[in-house]
All heavy atoms as a GROMACS GRO file, in nm:
protein
  606
    1ALA      N    1   8.910  10.970   9.892
    1ALA     CA    2   8.965  11.034  10.011
    1ALA      C    3   8.886  11.163  10.038
    1ALA      O    4   8.840  11.230   9.947
    1ALA     CB    5   9.112  11.067   9.990
    2VAL      N    6   8.874  11.191  10.162
    2VAL     CA    7   8.809  11.314  10.206
    2VAL      C    8   8.915  11.400  10.273
    2VAL      O    9   8.985  11.353  10.362
    2VAL     CB   10   8.695  11.287  10.304
    2VAL    CG1   11   8.635  11.416  10.355
    2VAL    CG2   12   8.588  11.200  10.239
    3LEU      N   13   8.930  11.521  10.224
    3LEU     CA   14   9.029  11.613  10.281
    3LEU      C   15   8.957  11.731  10.342
    3LEU      O   16   8.858  11.781  10.289
    3LEU     CB   17   9.125  11.662  10.173
    3LEU     CG   18   9.208  11.556  10.103
    3LEU    CD1   19   9.292  11.620   9.995
    3LEU    CD2   20   9.296  11.482  10.203
    4LEU      N   21   9.009  11.776  10.453
    4LEU     CA   22   8.956  11.893  10.521
    4LEU      C   23   9.072  11.983  10.554
    4LEU      O   24   9.165  11.942  10.622
    4LEU     CB   25   8.883  11.852  10.649
    4LEU     CG   26   8.835  11.964  10.741
    4LEU    CD1   27   8.726  12.046  10.670
    4LEU    CD2   28   8.782  11.905  10.870
    5GLU      N   29   9.067  12.104  10.502
    5GLU     CA   30   9.173  12.199  10.532
    5GLU      C   31   9.126  12.292  10.642
    5GLU      O   32   9.024  12.360  10.627
    5GLU     CB   33   9.210  12.279  10.408
    5GLU     CG   34   9.324  12.375  10.432
    5GLU     CD   35   9.366  12.450  10.307
    5GLU    OE1   36   9.328  12.408  10.196
    5GLU    OE2   37   9.437  12.550  10.321
    6ILE      N   38   9.199  12.291  10.752
    6ILE     CA   39   9.167  12.382  10.862
    6ILE      C   40   9.298  12.445  10.908
    6ILE      O   41   9.406  12.389  10.890
    6ILE     CB   42   9.096  12.313  10.980
    6ILE    CG1   43   9.183  12.200  11.036
    6ILE    CG2   44   8.962  12.261  10.940
    6ILE    CD1   45   9.125  12.134  11.160
    7GLY      N   46   9.285  12.561  10.967
    7GLY     CA   47   9.403  12.634  11.015
    7GLY      C   48   9.470  12.562  11.132
    7GLY      O   49   9.409  12.480  11.201
    8ARG      N   50   9.595  12.598  11.154
    8ARG     CA   51   9.674  12.537  11.261
    8ARG      C   52   9.608  12.556  11.398
    8ARG      O   53   9.600  12.464  11.478
    8ARG     CB   54   9.814  12.593  11.262
    8ARG     CG   55   9.902  12.536  11.372
    8ARG     CD   56  10.037  12.598  11.369
    8ARG     NE   57  10.102  12.561  11.245
    8ARG     CZ   58  10.225  12.511  11.236
    8ARG    NH1   59  10.296  12.492  11.344
    8ARG    NH2   60  10.276  12.478  11.121
    9ASP      N   61   9.563  12.677  11.427
    9ASP     CA   62   9.503  12.705  11.557
    9ASP      C   63   9.375  12.625  11.578
    9ASP      O   64   9.352  12.570  11.686
    9ASP     CB   65   9.474  12.854  11.574
    9ASP     CG   66   9.601  12.937  11.583
    9ASP    OD1   67   9.707  12.881  11.616
    9ASP    OD2   68   9.594  13.058  11.555
   10ALA      N   69   9.291  12.617  11.476
   10ALA     CA   70   9.166  12.538  11.487
   10ALA      C   71   9.199  12.390  11.507
   10ALA      O   72   9.136  12.323  11.590
   10ALA     CB   73   9.082  12.557  11.362
   11PHE      N   74   9.297  12.340  11.435
   11PHE     CA   75   9.336  12.200  11.451
   11PHE      C   76   9.387  12.174  11.593
   11PHE      O   77   9.350  12.074  11.656
   11PHE     CB   78   9.443  12.159  11.349
   11PHE     CG   79   9.490  12.019  11.367
   11PHE    CD1   80   9.417  11.913  11.317
   11PHE    CD2   81   9.608  11.994  11.437
   11PHE    CE1   82   9.459  11.783  11.337
   11PHE    CE2   83   9.651  11.863  11.457
   11PHE     CZ   84   9.576  11.757  11.406
   12THR      N   85   9.470  12.262  11.643
   12THR     CA   86   9.525  12.245  11.777
   12THR      C   87   9.414  12.244  11.881
   12THR      O   88   9.415  12.161  11.974
   12THR     CB   89   9.627  12.356  11.809
   12THR    OG1   90   9.733  12.350  11.713
   12THR    CG2   91   9.684  12.341  11.948
   13ARG      N   92   9.314  12.331  11.865
   13ARG     CA   93   9.201  12.332  11.960
   13ARG      C   94   9.124  12.199  11.953
   13ARG      O   95   9.083  12.147  12.056
   13ARG     CB   96   9.107  12.448  11.929
   13ARG     CG   97   9.158  12.581  11.981
   13ARG     CD   98   9.050  12.690  11.978
   13ARG     NE   99   8.991  12.710  11.846
   13ARG     CZ  100   9.041  12.789  11.752
   13ARG    NH1  101   9.153  12.855  11.774
   13ARG    NH2  102   8.980  12.804  11.637
   14LEU      N  103   9.106  12.145  11.832
   14LEU     CA  104   9.035  12.018  11.819
   14LEU      C  105   9.119  11.902  11.870
   14LEU      O  106   9.069  11.811  11.937
   14LEU     CB  107   8.999  11.992  11.672
   14LEU     CG  108   8.889  12.078  11.615
   14LEU    CD1  109   8.878  12.057  11.464
   14LEU    CD2  110   8.756  12.050  11.683
   15PHE      N  111   9.247  11.904  11.840
   15PHE     CA  112   9.334  11.792  11.874
   15PHE      C  113   9.367  11.786  12.024
   15PHE      O  114   9.379  11.678  12.081
   15PHE     CB  115   9.463  11.799  11.793
   15PHE     CG  116   9.544  11.674  11.796
   15PHE    CD1  117   9.503  11.560  11.730
   15PHE    CD2  118   9.663  11.669  11.866
   15PHE    CE1  119   9.577  11.444  11.733
   15PHE    CE2  120   9.738  11.553  11.870
   15PHE     CZ  121   9.695  11.440  11.804
   16LYS      N  122   9.379  11.902  12.086
   16LYS     CA  123   9.419  11.906  12.226
   16LYS      C  124   9.307  11.950  12.319
   16LYS      O  125   9.325  11.948  12.441
   16LYS     CB  126   9.539  12.001  12.244
   16LYS     CG  127   9.663  11.951  12.175
   16LYS     CD  128   9.780  12.042  12.203
   16LYS     CE  129   9.905  11.985  12.138
   16LYS     NZ  130  10.024  12.065  12.166
   17GLY      N  131   9.194  11.988  12.262
   17GLY     CA  132   9.084  12.040  12.344
   17GLY      C  133   9.014  11.935  12.427
   17GLY      O  134   9.035  11.815  12.411
   18ASP      N  135   8.928  11.983  12.516
   18ASP     CA  136   8.854  11.892  12.602
   18ASP      C  137   8.704  11.919  12.598
   18ASP      O  138   8.629  11.870  12.683
   18ASP     CB  139   8.906  11.897  12.746
   18ASP     CG  140   8.897  12.036  12.807
   18ASP    OD1  141   8.847  12.128  12.740
   18ASP    OD2  142   8.941  12.051  12.922
   19ASP      N  143   8.658  11.994  12.499
   19ASP     CA  144   8.514  12.016  12.487
   19ASP      C  145   8.452  11.903  12.403
   19ASP      O  146   8.521  11.812  12.358
   19ASP     CB  147   8.483  12.154  12.428
   19ASP     CG  148   8.539  12.173  12.288
   19ASP    OD1  149   8.590  12.076  12.229
   19ASP    OD2  150   8.530  12.286  12.236
   20ARG      N  151   8.322  11.908  12.386
   20ARG     CA  152   8.251  11.800  12.318
   20ARG      C  153   8.295  11.783  12.172
   20ARG      O  154   8.314  11.671  12.125
   20ARG     CB  155   8.101  11.828  12.326
   20ARG     CG  156   8.016  11.717  12.276
   20ARG     CD  157   7.870  11.746  12.302
   20ARG     NE  158   7.791  11.635  12.256
   20ARG     CZ  159   7.663  11.635  12.242
   20ARG    NH1  160   7.595  11.744  12.276
   20ARG    NH2  161   7.597  11.532  12.198
   21LEU      N  162   8.310  11.892  12.101
   21LEU     CA  163   8.352  11.886  11.961
   21LEU      C  164   8.493  11.827  11.949
   21LEU      O  165   8.519  11.742  11.863
   21LEU     CB  166   8.346  12.024  11.896
   21LEU     CG  167   8.386  12.032  11.749
   21LEU    CD1  168   8.295  11.944  11.662
   21LEU    CD2  169   8.383  12.176  11.701
   22ALA      N  170   8.584  11.870  12.035
   22ALA     CA  171   8.720  11.818  12.032
   22ALA      C  172   8.721  11.669  12.064
   22ALA      O  173   8.794  11.592  12.000
   22ALA     CB  174   8.808  11.895  12.132
   23ALA      N  175   8.640  11.628  12.159
   23ALA     CA  176   8.634  11.484  12.195
   23ALA      C  177   8.584  11.403  12.076
   23ALA      O  178   8.637  11.294  12.048
   23ALA     CB  179   8.543  11.464  12.315
   24ARG      N  180   8.487  11.452  12.006
   24ARG     CA  181   8.433  11.379  11.888
   24ARG      C  182   8.540  11.374  11.778
   24ARG      O  183   8.557  11.270  11.714
   24ARG     CB  184   8.306  11.450  11.837
   24ARG     CG  185   8.244  11.383  11.721
   24ARG     CD  186   8.188  11.246  11.756
   24ARG     NE  187   8.131  11.186  11.637
   24ARG     CZ  188   8.157  11.062  11.595
   24ARG    NH1  189   8.233  10.984  11.667
   24ARG    NH2  190   8.106  11.018  11.484
   25PHE      N  191   8.607  11.483  11.754
   25PHE     CA  192   8.714  11.486  11.654
   25PHE      C  193   8.821  11.385  11.689
   25PHE      O  194   8.864  11.307  11.603
   25PHE     CB  195   8.774  11.627  11.647
   25PHE     CG  196   8.890  11.640  11.554
   25PHE    CD1  197   8.872  11.650  11.417
   25PHE    CD2  198   9.021  11.641  11.604
   25PHE    CE1  199   8.981  11.662  11.332
   25PHE    CE2  200   9.129  11.652  11.519
   25PHE     CZ  201   9.109  11.663  11.381
   26GLN      N  202   8.864  11.382  11.814
   26GLN     CA  203   8.967  11.289  11.858
   26GLN      C  204   8.921  11.144  11.843
   26GLN      O  205   8.996  11.056  11.803
   26GLN     CB  206   9.006  11.318  12.002
   26GLN     CG  207   9.074  11.452  12.017
   26GLN     CD  208   9.072  11.504  12.160
   26GLN    OE1  209   9.036  11.433  12.254
   26GLN    NE2  210   9.110  11.630  12.178
   27GLU      N  211   8.794  11.119  11.873
   27GLU     CA  212   8.738  10.984  11.859
   27GLU      C  213   8.739  10.937  11.713
   27GLU      O  214   8.778  10.825  11.683
   27GLU     CB  215   8.595  10.983  11.913
   27GLU     CG  216   8.527  10.848  11.902
   27GLU     CD  217   8.382  10.852  11.947
   27GLU    OE1  218   8.341  10.947  12.014
   27GLU    OE2  219   8.310  10.758  11.914
   28VAL      N  220   8.699  11.026  11.624
   28VAL     CA  221   8.695  10.991  11.482
   28VAL      C  222   8.836  10.964  11.429
   28VAL      O  223   8.859  10.866  11.358
   28VAL     CB  224   8.626  11.104  11.399
   28VAL    CG1  225   8.645  11.082  11.250
   28VAL    CG2  226   8.478  11.109  11.434
   29VAL      N  227   8.932  11.048  11.466
   29VAL     CA  228   9.070  11.027  11.422
   29VAL      C  229   9.122  10.894  11.476
   29VAL      O  230   9.183  10.815  11.403
   29VAL     CB  231   9.160  11.144  11.466
   29VAL    CG1  232   9.306  11.111  11.444
   29VAL    CG2  233   9.122  11.271  11.392
   30SER      N  234   9.094  10.865  11.601
   30SER     CA  235   9.140  10.739  11.662
   30SER      C  236   9.079  10.619  11.592
   30SER      O  237   9.148  10.520  11.565
   30SER     CB  238   9.105  10.736  11.811
   30SER     OG  239   9.176  10.833  11.880
   31GLN      N  240   8.949  10.626  11.562
   31GLN     CA  241   8.883  10.514  11.495
   31GLN      C  242   8.942  10.491  11.356
   31GLN      O  243   8.963  10.376  11.316
   31GLN     CB  244   8.732  10.540  11.484
   31GLN     CG  245   8.659  10.525  11.615
   31GLN     CD  246   8.675  10.386  11.674
   31GLN    OE1  247   8.663  10.286  11.605
   31GLN    NE2  248   8.704  10.380  11.802
   32GLU      N  249   8.970  10.597  11.284
   32GLU     CA  250   9.030  10.584  11.151
   32GLU      C  251   9.168  10.518  11.161
   32GLU      O  252   9.203  10.431  11.080
   32GLU     CB  253   9.041  10.719  11.082
   32GLU     CG  254   8.908  10.776  11.039
   32GLU     CD  255   8.843  10.696  10.928
   32GLU    OE1  256   8.913  10.641  10.840
   32GLU    OE2  257   8.718  10.686  10.930
   33LEU      N  258   9.246  10.560  11.259
   33LEU     CA  259   9.379  10.501  11.278
   33LEU      C  260   9.370  10.352  11.315
   33LEU      O  261   9.447  10.270  11.265
   33LEU     CB  262   9.458  10.578  11.382
   33LEU     CG  263   9.499  10.719  11.343
   33LEU    CD1  264   9.560  10.793  11.463
   33LEU    CD2  265   9.598  10.717  11.227
   34LEU      N  266   9.277  10.318  11.403
   34LEU     CA  267   9.259  10.177  11.441
   34LEU      C  268   9.214  10.092  11.323
   34LEU      O  269   9.258   9.978  11.307
   34LEU     CB  270   9.159  10.166  11.557
   34LEU     CG  271   9.210  10.211  11.692
   34LEU    CD1  272   9.096  10.215  11.795
   34LEU    CD2  273   9.323  10.120  11.741
   35GLN      N  274   9.127  10.145  11.240
   35GLN     CA  275   9.082  10.072  11.122
   35GLN      C  276   9.198  10.050  11.025
   35GLN      O  277   9.213   9.941  10.968
   35GLN     CB  278   8.967  10.143  11.054
   35GLN     CG  279   8.837  10.135  11.132
   35GLN     CD  280   8.727  10.221  11.070
   35GLN    OE1  281   8.746  10.286  10.967
   35GLN    NE2  282   8.613  10.222  11.135
   36ALA      N  283   9.281  10.150  11.007
   36ALA     CA  284   9.398  10.136  10.919
   36ALA      C  285   9.494  10.032  10.975
   36ALA      O  286   9.550   9.950  10.900
   36ALA     CB  287   9.468  10.271  10.902
   37LEU      N  288   9.514  10.032  11.106
   37LEU     CA  289   9.601   9.933  11.170
   37LEU      C  290   9.544   9.793  11.154
   37LEU      O  291   9.618   9.698  11.125
   37LEU     CB  292   9.621   9.969  11.317
   37LEU     CG  293   9.717   9.881  11.395
   37LEU    CD1  294   9.856   9.881  11.332
   37LEU    CD2  295   9.726   9.931  11.539
   38ALA      N  296   9.414   9.778  11.170
   38ALA     CA  297   9.350   9.647  11.154
   38ALA      C  298   9.366   9.597  11.010
   38ALA      O  299   9.396   9.478  10.988
   38ALA     CB  300   9.203   9.654  11.191
   39ARG      N  301   9.351   9.685  10.911
   39ARG     CA  302   9.371   9.644  10.771
   39ARG      C  303   9.515   9.601  10.748
   39ARG      O  304   9.540   9.500  10.679
   39ARG     CB  305   9.335   9.760  10.676
   39ARG     CG  306   9.186   9.781  10.661
   39ARG     CD  307   9.154   9.880  10.548
   39ARG     NE  308   9.215  10.011  10.567
   39ARG     CZ  309   9.160  10.111  10.633
   39ARG    NH1  310   9.042  10.098  10.690
   39ARG    NH2  311   9.221  10.227  10.643
   40THR      N  312   9.610   9.672  10.806
   40THR     CA  313   9.751   9.636  10.793
   40THR      C  314   9.776   9.500  10.855
   40THR      O  315   9.846   9.416  10.798
   40THR     CB  316   9.840   9.743  10.859
   40THR    OG1  317   9.816   9.867  10.792
   40THR    CG2  318   9.987   9.707  10.850
   41ASN      N  319   9.720   9.476  10.973
   41ASN     CA  320   9.738   9.346  11.039
   41ASN      C  321   9.678   9.232  10.959
   41ASN      O  322   9.736   9.124  10.951
   41ASN     CB  323   9.680   9.349  11.179
   41ASN     CG  324   9.765   9.429  11.275
   41ASN    OD1  325   9.879   9.459  11.246
   41ASN    ND2  326   9.709   9.464  11.388
   42ASN      N  327   9.561   9.256  10.899
   42ASN     CA  328   9.502   9.152  10.813
   42ASN      C  329   9.592   9.121  10.695
   42ASN      O  330   9.610   9.005  10.658
   42ASN     CB  331   9.363   9.197  10.765
   42ASN     CG  332   9.259   9.193  10.873
   42ASN    OD1  333   9.274   9.122  10.972
   42ASN    ND2  334   9.153   9.269  10.856
   43HIS      N  335   9.648   9.224  10.636
   43HIS     CA  336   9.737   9.206  10.523
   43HIS      C  337   9.863   9.128  10.566
   43HIS      O  338   9.907   9.036  10.497
   43HIS     CB  339   9.774   9.340  10.461
   43HIS     CG  340   9.856   9.330  10.337
   43HIS    ND1  341   9.808   9.272  10.222
   43HIS    CD2  342   9.982   9.366  10.310
   43HIS    CE1  343   9.903   9.276  10.129
   43HIS    NE2  344  10.009   9.332  10.181
   44LEU      N  345   9.920   9.165  10.680
   44LEU     CA  346  10.038   9.093  10.731
   44LEU      C  347  10.006   8.947  10.758
   44LEU      O  348  10.088   8.858  10.729
   44LEU     CB  349  10.091   9.160  10.859
   44LEU     CG  350  10.178   9.282  10.841
   44LEU    CD1  351  10.204   9.348  10.977
   44LEU    CD2  352  10.309   9.247  10.774
   45THR      N  353   9.889   8.920  10.812
   45THR     CA  354   9.848   8.781  10.839
   45THR      C  355   9.841   8.701  10.710
   45THR      O  356   9.887   8.586  10.704
   45THR     CB  357   9.713   8.780  10.913
   45THR    OG1  358   9.727   8.851  11.035
   45THR    CG2  359   9.667   8.638  10.942
   46ARG      N  360   9.785   8.759  10.605
   46ARG     CA  361   9.780   8.690  10.476
   46ARG      C  362   9.920   8.665  10.421
   46ARG      O  363   9.950   8.559  10.366
   46ARG     CB  364   9.698   8.772  10.375
   46ARG     CG  365   9.549   8.760  10.395
   46ARG     CD  366   9.471   8.816  10.277
   46ARG     NE  367   9.492   8.959  10.257
   46ARG     CZ  368   9.426   9.055  10.320
   46ARG    NH1  369   9.335   9.026  10.408
   46ARG    NH2  370   9.452   9.180  10.294
   47LEU      N  371  10.009   8.764  10.436
   47LEU     CA  372  10.146   8.746  10.388
   47LEU      C  373  10.218   8.636  10.465
   47LEU      O  374  10.294   8.559  10.406
   47LEU     CB  375  10.223   8.877  10.399
   47LEU     CG  376  10.182   8.989  10.303
   47LEU    CD1  377  10.256   9.117  10.335
   47LEU    CD2  378  10.204   8.947  10.160
   48VAL      N  379  10.194   8.625  10.598
   48VAL     CA  380  10.254   8.519  10.678
   48VAL      C  381  10.205   8.384  10.625
   48VAL      O  382  10.284   8.290  10.606
   48VAL     CB  383  10.220   8.536  10.828
   48VAL    CG1  384  10.255   8.410  10.905
   48VAL    CG2  385  10.293   8.656  10.886
   49SER      N  386  10.076   8.373  10.601
   49SER     CA  387  10.021   8.247  10.550
   49SER      C  388  10.080   8.210  10.415
   49SER      O  389  10.116   8.094  10.392
   49SER     CB  390   9.868   8.258  10.537
   49SER     OG  391   9.809   8.275  10.662
   50GLN      N  392  10.094   8.306  10.327
   50GLN     CA  393  10.152   8.280  10.196
   50GLN      C  394  10.297   8.235  10.208
   50GLN      O  395  10.341   8.145  10.138
   50GLN     CB  396  10.142   8.404  10.108
   50GLN     CG  397  10.001   8.435  10.064
   50GLN     CD  398   9.992   8.567   9.989
   50GLN    OE1  399  10.089   8.642   9.978
   50GLN    NE2  400   9.873   8.600   9.941
   51ALA      N  401  10.372   8.299  10.300
   51ALA     CA  402  10.513   8.262  10.317
   51ALA      C  403  10.523   8.120  10.371
   51ALA      O  404  10.612   8.044  10.329
   51ALA     CB  405  10.582   8.361  10.412
   52ARG      N  406  10.434   8.083  10.462
   52ARG     CA  407  10.436   7.947  10.516
   52ARG      C  408  10.403   7.844  10.408
   52ARG      O  409  10.464   7.739  10.402
   52ARG     CB  410  10.338   7.934  10.631
   52ARG     CG  411  10.385   7.998  10.758
   52ARG     CD  412  10.288   7.972  10.868
   52ARG     NE  413  10.331   8.034  10.990
   52ARG     CZ  414  10.251   8.073  11.087
   52ARG    NH1  415  10.121   8.054  11.075
   52ARG    NH2  416  10.299   8.128  11.194
   53ILE      N  417  10.306   7.876  10.326
   53ILE     CA  418  10.267   7.785  10.218
   53ILE      C  419  10.382   7.767  10.120
   53ILE      O  420  10.410   7.656  10.074
   53ILE     CB  421  10.140   7.836  10.144
   53ILE    CG1  422  10.019   7.824  10.237
   53ILE    CG2  423  10.116   7.762  10.014
   53ILE    CD1  424   9.896   7.896  10.186
   54ARG      N  425  10.450   7.876  10.090
   54ARG     CA  426  10.564   7.871   9.998
   54ARG      C  427  10.671   7.779  10.054
   54ARG      O  428  10.737   7.708   9.979
   54ARG     CB  429  10.618   8.013   9.980
   54ARG     CG  430  10.702   8.030   9.858
   54ARG     CD  431  10.736   8.175   9.830
   54ARG     NE  432  10.621   8.262   9.842
   54ARG     CZ  433  10.619   8.371   9.918
   54ARG    NH1  434  10.724   8.408   9.986
   54ARG    NH2  435  10.511   8.447   9.926
   55GLY      N  436  10.688   7.783  10.184
   55GLY     CA  437  10.780   7.692  10.251
   55GLY      C  438  10.925   7.721  10.221
   55GLY      O  439  10.963   7.828  10.173
   56GLY      N  440  11.010   7.623  10.251
   56GLY     CA  441  11.152   7.639  10.231
   56GLY      C  442  11.211   7.733  10.335
   56GLY      O  443  11.141   7.793  10.416
   57ARG      N  444  11.342   7.740  10.335
   57ARG     CA  445  11.411   7.825  10.432
   57ARG      C  446  11.373   7.972  10.417
   57ARG      O  447  11.347   8.042  10.515
   57ARG     CB  448  11.561   7.806  10.415
   57ARG     CG  449  11.640   7.877  10.521
   57ARG     CD  450  11.788   7.843  10.513
   57ARG     NE  451  11.862   7.964  10.537
   57ARG     CZ  452  11.964   8.007  10.466
   57ARG    NH1  453  12.009   7.936  10.366
   57ARG    NH2  454  12.024   8.119  10.497
   58HIS      N  455  11.370   8.019  10.294
   58HIS     CA  456  11.336   8.159  10.269
   58HIS      C  457  11.193   8.189  10.314
   58HIS      O  458  11.168   8.293  10.376
   58HIS     CB  459  11.354   8.192  10.121
   58HIS     CG  460  11.319   8.335  10.088
   58HIS    ND1  461  11.395   8.442  10.130
   58HIS    CD2  462  11.213   8.387  10.021
   58HIS    CE1  463  11.339   8.554  10.088
   58HIS    NE2  464  11.228   8.523  10.022
   59GLY      N  465  11.100   8.098  10.285
   59GLY     CA  466  10.960   8.118  10.326
   59GLY      C  467  10.947   8.123  10.476
   59GLY      O  468  10.873   8.205  10.531
   60ARG      N  469  11.018   8.035  10.547
   60ARG     CA  470  11.013   8.034  10.694
   60ARG      C  471  11.071   8.164  10.750
   60ARG      O  472  11.015   8.223  10.842
   60ARG     CB  473  11.090   7.915  10.749
   60ARG     CG  474  11.013   7.785  10.745
   60ARG     CD  475  11.080   7.677  10.828
   60ARG     NE  476  11.222   7.658  10.799
   60ARG     CZ  477  11.271   7.584  10.702
   60ARG    NH1  478  11.189   7.516  10.623
   60ARG    NH2  479  11.401   7.572  10.684
   61GLN      N  480  11.184   8.209  10.695
   61GLN     CA  481  11.245   8.333  10.743
   61GLN      C  482  11.152   8.451  10.720
   61GLN      O  483  11.137   8.538  10.806
   61GLN     CB  484  11.379   8.356  10.674
   61GLN     CG  485  11.487   8.260  10.716
   61GLN     CD  486  11.613   8.277  10.632
   61GLN    OE1  487  11.611   8.331  10.522
   61GLN    NE2  488  11.724   8.230  10.687
   62GLN      N  489  11.090   8.454  10.604
   62GLN     CA  490  10.998   8.564  10.571
   62GLN      C  491  10.877   8.560  10.665
   62GLN      O  492  10.834   8.663  10.716
   62GLN     CB  493  10.954   8.553  10.425
   62GLN     CG  494  10.878   8.674  10.377
   62GLN     CD  495  10.844   8.664  10.231
   62GLN    OE1  496  10.833   8.555  10.175
   62GLN    NE2  497  10.826   8.778  10.166
   63ALA      N  498  10.823   8.440  10.689
   63ALA     CA  499  10.708   8.426  10.779
   63ALA      C  500  10.744   8.473  10.918
   63ALA      O  501  10.667   8.543  10.984
   63ALA     CB  502  10.660   8.281  10.781
   64GLU      N  503  10.862   8.437  10.967
   64GLU     CA  504  10.905   8.478  11.101
   64GLU      C  505  10.920   8.629  11.111
   64GLU      O  506  10.880   8.690  11.211
   64GLU     CB  507  11.035   8.408  11.138
   64GLU     CG  508  11.019   8.259  11.162
   64GLU     CD  509  11.151   8.186  11.174
   64GLU    OE1  510  11.258   8.251  11.166
   64GLU    OE2  511  11.147   8.062  11.189
   65ALA      N  512  10.976   8.690  11.009
   65ALA     CA  513  10.992   8.836  11.009
   65ALA      C  514  10.856   8.906  11.009
   65ALA      O  515  10.836   9.003  11.082
   65ALA     CB  516  11.074   8.880  10.888
   66LEU      N  517  10.764   8.854  10.930
   66LEU     CA  518  10.630   8.913  10.925
   66LEU      C  519  10.557   8.893  11.058
   66LEU      O  520  10.487   8.982  11.104
   66LEU     CB  521  10.550   8.853  10.809
   66LEU     CG  522  10.596   8.894  10.671
   66LEU    CD1  523  10.532   8.805  10.565
   66LEU    CD2  524  10.567   9.040  10.643
   67GLU      N  525  10.575   8.776  11.119
   67GLU     CA  526  10.511   8.751  11.248
   67GLU      C  527  10.564   8.845  11.356
   67GLU      O  528  10.490   8.892  11.442
   67GLU     CB  529  10.531   8.606  11.291
   67GLU     CG  530  10.443   8.511  11.213
   67GLU     CD  531  10.471   8.365  11.245
   67GLU    OE1  532  10.587   8.332  11.275
   67GLU    OE2  533  10.376   8.286  11.238
   68ARG      N  534  10.694   8.876  11.350
   68ARG     CA  535  10.750   8.972  11.446
   68ARG      C  536  10.686   9.109  11.427
   68ARG      O  537  10.651   9.178  11.523
   68ARG     CB  538  10.902   8.981  11.433
   68ARG     CG  539  10.975   8.865  11.497
   68ARG     CD  540  11.123   8.890  11.507
   68ARG     NE  541  11.187   8.910  11.377
   68ARG     CZ  542  11.229   8.812  11.297
   68ARG    NH1  543  11.215   8.686  11.333
   68ARG    NH2  544  11.288   8.839  11.182
   69ALA      N  545  10.669   9.149  11.302
   69ALA     CA  546  10.606   9.279  11.274
   69ALA      C  547  10.461   9.277  11.322
   69ALA      O  548  10.414   9.375  11.382
   69ALA     CB  549  10.611   9.308  11.125
   70LEU      N  550  10.392   9.169  11.298
   70LEU     CA  551  10.253   9.158  11.340
   70LEU      C  552  10.242   9.155  11.492
   70LEU      O  553  10.154   9.218  11.550
   70LEU     CB  554  10.190   9.033  11.280
   70LEU     CG  555  10.042   9.007  11.306
   70LEU    CD1  556   9.960   9.123  11.250
   70LEU    CD2  557  10.000   8.876  11.243
   71GLY      N  558  10.334   9.086  11.558
   71GLY     CA  559  10.330   9.077  11.704
   71GLY      C  560  10.354   9.209  11.774
   71GLY      O  561  10.314   9.229  11.888
   72GLY      N  562  10.417   9.303  11.705
   72GLY     CA  563  10.444   9.434  11.764
   72GLY      C  564  10.326   9.529  11.757
   72GLY      O  565  10.332   9.641  11.807
   73GLN      N  566  10.217   9.486  11.695
   73GLN     CA  567  10.100   9.574  11.680
   73GLN      C  568  10.007   9.557  11.798
   73GLN      O  569   9.989   9.448  11.850
   73GLN     CB  570  10.025   9.539  11.551
   73GLN     CG  571  10.108   9.550  11.426
   73GLN     CD  572  10.163   9.689  11.403
   73GLN    OE1  573  10.092   9.788  11.423
   73GLN    NE2  574  10.284   9.701  11.361
   74ASP      N  575   9.940   9.665  11.836
   74ASP     CA  576   9.842   9.663  11.942
   74ASP      C  577   9.719   9.737  11.892
   74ASP      O  578   9.723   9.858  11.870
   74ASP     CB  579   9.897   9.731  12.067
   74ASP     CG  580   9.803   9.720  12.185
   74ASP    OD1  581   9.693   9.664  12.171
   74ASP    OD2  582   9.841   9.769  12.293
   75CYS      N  583   9.610   9.665  11.868
   75CYS     CA  584   9.489   9.724  11.809
   75CYS      C  585   9.380   9.747  11.911
   75CYS      O  586   9.264   9.764  11.874
   75CYS     CB  587   9.434   9.632  11.700
   75CYS     SG  588   9.541   9.622  11.558
   76ARG      N  589   9.413   9.747  12.038
   76ARG     CA  590   9.307   9.765  12.138
   76ARG      C  591   9.253   9.907  12.131
   76ARG      O  592   9.327  10.002  12.118
   76ARG     CB  593   9.362   9.741  12.278
   76ARG     CG  594   9.394   9.595  12.304
   76ARG     CD  595   9.454   9.582  12.437
   76ARG     NE  596   9.592   9.634  12.428
   76ARG     CZ  597   9.676   9.637  12.529
   76ARG    NH1  598   9.641   9.594  12.646
   76ARG    NH2  599   9.799   9.684  12.514
   77PRO      N  600   9.119   9.918  12.136
   77PRO     CA  601   9.058  10.052  12.131
   77PRO      C  602   9.083  10.129  12.259
   77PRO      O  603   9.116  10.078  12.359
   77PRO     CB  604   8.910  10.026  12.112
   77PRO     CG  605   8.888   9.881  12.137
   77PRO     CD  606   9.023   9.814  12.136
   0.00000   0.00000   0.00000
């Protein structure tokens, strides 16, 4: 993990600013969040597949619940 400690005022300027540096900061944060969401969706997809393979009533219910969670995600950039 990479950690960066910056003051509240500096963070606010980067997070809410409209200059070039703020735009780059916002882009990097957004990309990291989208990548994390994509990893989560991949994991959910694997879990749905495993639940379907397991079968039975419990497996179907689990697969349906996971599919609902997966369907609620939006990974568009």
